[in-house]
N, C-alpha and C positions, 0 to 999 in steps of 0.2 A: 324148061321148068325153072322157076325162080329159085335162086340159092336161099337156103335157110339162113335167117339172121344169126350172126355169131352170138354165142352165149355171153352174157354180161360177166365181166370180171368180178370175182368175189370181192366184197368190200372188206377192208381192214378197219376194225373198230379201234380207235385210239382212246383209251380210258381218259376221262377228264382228270386234270390235275386237281388234287384236293385244294379247297380254298384255304388261303393262309389264315392263321389265327388272328383275331383282332389284336391280341397283345402277345408278343413274344420277346423274351430277353435272351441275349447271347453273350456269354463270357462276361457277365456283369461283375465288376469288382469295385469295392469301395474301401478306401483307406482314409480314416480321419488323421492317423499318424503314419508317416511314411514307413513302409515295411511291416505295418501291422494291419492286415486286411480284416475288415468286418464282414464283407462279402467276398467269397473266394471263387471267382469265375463261374458264376451261376448261369445256367442255360435252362430255360423253361418256355413252353408254349402253354398259355393259360386257356382253359375251356371257355367256349363262347356262350355258355349258358350255366345257370345255377350258381351256387355259392362255392367258392374255393376258399378253404380255411388254411391259413398258414400258422402252424403251431411250432412251439419250441421254447426253450428256457429263456429267461431274461438275458439280454446281452448277446444273443446269437445272431442278430441282424434282421429280425422280422420287420421292425418298424423302418429300418434303413431300406430294406427291399421295397416296402410299400411306398416310401417317400421318394425313392429314386425314380419310380415309374413316372410320376408327374413332375419330377425335377424340383421338388421341395428340398431334396438333398442331391447334390451334384455327384454323379458317378465318377469314379477314377478311370475306369476303362470299361469297354463293352458297348453293346448296342441294345436299345430299348425300342423295339419295332411296334408302333401303334398305327394300325391301318397301313403298314408298309413303310411309314416314315420313321426315321430314327430320332426319337425324342432327345437322345443324348447329343445330337448334332444341331438341333434346331435352336433358333434364337429369335428375338424380336417378335414381329407380328405372327410369324409361322408358329412359334412356340405358344404364344397366347391362344391362337386359334385351335391348336391341338389340345392344349391344356383345358380349355373350357368344355371339351367333350369328355373329360375325365372327372366325374364327381368324387368328392372327398368328404368322408365323415371322420371327425377327429375325436380322440379320447377326451380332450379338454373342451369339446363342443365348439370353441372358437366362434361364439356368437358375439354380436355387438350388444352388450348388456343394456345399454340405455335405449335401444330401439325396441319396438314392439315385435311380437311374434311374426305378424304379417310382414313387417319391414325386413326382418331377418330372412324370411322365406323368399321374398321378392329379390333379395340381393343376389340370389343364385342366377338371376338374369342380367346382372350388370355387365358381364362380358359380351352381351349381345346388343347393348345400347350404344348410341353415339355418345360422344364426350359430354355434350350439353345435357342429353337425357340422363346420363349417369350422374352428373353433378346435381341436377335438379330432382333426381329420382322420379322421373316421369316414365312410368311403365305403361305400355299399351294395354287396352282392355283384355286382350287374350291372355296376357301374362297374369293379370289380376285374377281372371277366372281360373287359370291353372293353379294359382296359389291357393285359392279357396278349395279347389278339388284336393290338393295335396294335404291341406290342413284337415280335411275330412278323413283322408286316408290314414293319417297318423293320429287321429282322434283329438285334435286340438282346436277345432273350429271355435269353441267358446272362449278360447284364450287369445284370439287373433289380435286384440288390442291391448293385451297385457304386456308389460315390459319383460324382456327376457330374464332380467335378474330376479324376477319374482317367481320363477319356475323351479320345480324340483329337478334333480339331475336327470331322471328318466324323461321328463318333459323336454328338457333342453336337448337331449340327444334326439328326440323325435323331431324337434325343430331343425336340428342339424341334418337329419336324414331328408326331411322335406326340402330344405335348401339345396342339398346336393342333387336330388332328383329334379328340382326346378331347372337345373341346367340342361335337362334332356340329354344326359350323357350317354355315351356308348358303352361305358364301363363305370362301375362304382367301386371305389376303394374305401375300406373302413379300417382305421388304425386303432385297434383295441377299443371298440365302441362300447364294450360291456365292463371294462376293468374297474370303473368307478361306481358300478351299480350293484344293488343287492340281487340275490339269485332270481327272485320273481321278475324283477324289471329286466334283468339280463335275458331271460327267456322271451319276454315280450318284445324286446328290441330285435332279437334274432328272428322271431316270428314275423316281425315287420319287414326285415330285410328279405326273408324268404318269400313273403307275399309280393314284394316289389319285383324280385327277379322272376317270379312266376307270371305275374300279370302284365308287367311292362317289358319283360324279356331283356332286362339289363343284367349282364353278368356281374357278380359281386365277388371281390377279393377281400377277405377279412382276416386281419391279424388278430389272433385270439389266444388267450392263455388257457381257457377252460376246455379241456379235451372232451369231456362228455357233451358239451354244447356243440363243439366242432363236429363230432361224430353224428350228433342228432340232426343237425341242420345242413351240413355241407354235402354236396354231391362229389366233391373232390377235396383231397387233403394233401398239403405239402408239409412235410416235417423237416425242420432245420436243426442243425447242431453245429456249433463252431463255424458259422458262416457258410455252411455248405448244405446241400440237399441230401437227406438220408432216406426220405420216403416221398413218393410222388404217385398217388393213385387213389382209388376209391376208399371211403371210410371203412368199408367192410374188410378191406385187406390190411388194415392197420392192426398189427399184432402187439402183444406185450413185448416181444423181442424188439420190434421197431421202437416202441415207446421207451424202452430201457436204453436203446441206442441214442434216441433223441434227447432224453432227459438225464442220462447218465446213471445207471444202476437202478435198483428197485425201491430205494428208500422213499422216493417221491410218491409212490403209490400207497404208502401206509397212512 
């Protein structure tokens, strides 16, 4: 009689390692003056979806944090891991290639005022052109088609040929957002994008950013002063005080005690 086949050894299932976050910072420190840190060894892994709002009082390092991520401000110490590469250590071509995958929306808009709306939006593709194409501003047809699509998204199609200096503040910020998305970034940074705008326009800009992260699946990190706006539109909130993180979680978990710790006392709520 033939021997029965031996039973197969039970398989050991090895759980898959969680995918690393697109953006993570470790021990990030920034000193503009030696011995006076603006950022104090911050470590964070940012969510890969939705809007992350960074809140806190003026001077606590919110803008410095945002600007360190894409090296507009040079960090003093620490690591900025973007797709696993340390942005703080990159230079030259490698830095340019990583930086073009990080879109940036500025408080001051940073448009070229004498150029048209369309030209400003298309400038988001300059990092992908050859030197001679960039010099002559020769954009391929697919870039022009994408620019028209984005102008429609931000509601400025009819202003395509208008100079940027003829626009209102809200319209300029919409151009800035379209230009940033034109880069086809993996992440979008917004440094106080509503601080110069009236309340109605501020809501419209946050709605636009929320729509972009939902439809294009681009995570957004926004530095914002307006706490109600942050709680309304963000899926994640980071609260800063004195250059350190004092809250890191969902907006629903942000209590008055947290806000008092972030902003220092209760007077700010009155």
